[in-house]
Steps between C-alpha positions, in 0.01 A plus 500: 500500500423858431755758389504647852552153659788430267654836579466429877670162460808672351492800721451741202236748399208381273644744232815296484303183419302700245834605331601135477157396369518762219865416433620855551853585618589605858514166695829318549542184308499244783196641672323538165542128425364395837188718465442387141502147618241560766286701265502221240419241769197701597369526149626842399635557149818708473458756230723437203731779389625587161878506453665838535525679169823690569691722735514876464785721630416836664802730499480765773729769358633756745731795424400742775282499821197651324268202550615451861455872573134477398434286807206323340400154379582546129727200477274270694204612292697411185603162637133432594392579143763272348412217739132529425536462125768224535275297726216525255721404203688227681836687499747549774725805540827587677647830599849640459648843578706695243715810511655700217804278529321168488185551281658416164651177634166398649304571179761305291502208734117451480442193288217261413667240717435700817243767415220525243501883491607814696313789654733796569391770748623814327400762751858594579632431156565837322772412243460393146444118473826306454554226240418248776137601476483372149728195530264295733418143385171537684218764479537826705239745625604826672280619788494877567771571246449748214667407171287636220782490245599142553335158410427406862181390647413742785222555754481846640284747701258702283673828570285694250178419685645537851677835423190645328277402798738678738544815289118520445457506867730796531340681208156437653620667815590811294879482516629724217867407530609142558862406572665172444760335750684267279739217587852556348527118468227364282409162659277242334230691306586846629615615153147424382350675806694816425371500140148442616521792749611742241242393245211491753585852620498623151159342429354668808620830383770517761817463281804394716731776581872419534532738800240291690687168455721389799739212432587311809686188615351198675632552856252670725748724672642617165150556354409730787809715433443505131132598531598766750762649274244511211241674724753762605587583137160484343335851471155356495424161654235281326197440713520120418752228418499151366794277597648195330440292807384510858848525650562818305165641584522433872848653514375804313222543754753502783703772318197716442382465867849584619499823300160600643263387219190306580407186308236500357384846602775675310647227282330175382717187422422170334737192505502174308507132626281509817783362707486473882673842555185671370339469842801518728514890518226756483333606287441165344605493146266489200660266250453265205485127590667251271365149477828293531303179578312533180809590305674185640207280394498641152880453470478146613210416277680657203817311577318163528321576173843543327624175658194288408466659152840581362346659186346774719844599625569660159244763576632770736229606748538814715205523743394741770287464809261774621546704815277651775509852630511496883371829637629599845592829668775658285274665241278797559335775277719782381473810720621759249780596734841572334777307661866601513799381704556847646148517642369159597154509645467555869370215710163573660 
């Protein structure tokens, strides 16, 4: 019997028989055994599988609604990256959710009996690491969490490269004054991003000016009011802004438009993340794309290396993954027009 004929005899798709033949998961035990028997009777050899090497724990830490507000596939992209490496290395992984109230308990309960190692998603973790981070009995890798002063293995976005790409684009378009819309809560690697923005502006001969820095919250409605208050009080408005993330950038665009400014004709804006909201409103947002799938793969590979070679765990590795500048509609050349809140440009 052919694979197709065997599939028809069980009322399943040929791909289901192929899964059983290759000894991959995804078919319930009773049906698997029946299909295996028919395959063997028809001369097929079931592929042998190596025993699983271990089980990883992915901790999805959540302290705000920042990841949810992005409305993108960041988490699924991370899970896909973890699954791909685990499948290749013969590891399994499980997922648990953590909050500020439960994280320490979850970390302390991770043991070799249940989990071989832990990946912690640190995007919404903005405190100093607690003792629980260092008391684990299994290896730990922090994904998208910036802890340069601590002996923690981390995988982060290459903010330096991404920020410099973005600011070079604004400089190439002739913008002489670039403002910075900064998150008041420094999630994940935002502290590093802030440092990179200041240093990159200085290298481009556009030293950051305190009067052009807007510090905002993470709620869209609040951001719009905070940006509007800044614009009303700023004697001279910069012709371009870079924002800590896309949520802030899109909210700032709405504030500018409400006050009569045109984006990008009067003010150019660049975000960071390339989340779904970049293309929900017009103009579409120019932004820096982070490779979370690649970061997750690197974090998983590093964790498995620490598990399989305990001696390597004594070396702390802090890695970054490159970004991509996504050019859309929110950046245009500098017009030379001076902008002030008392005299916003007239719409044509």
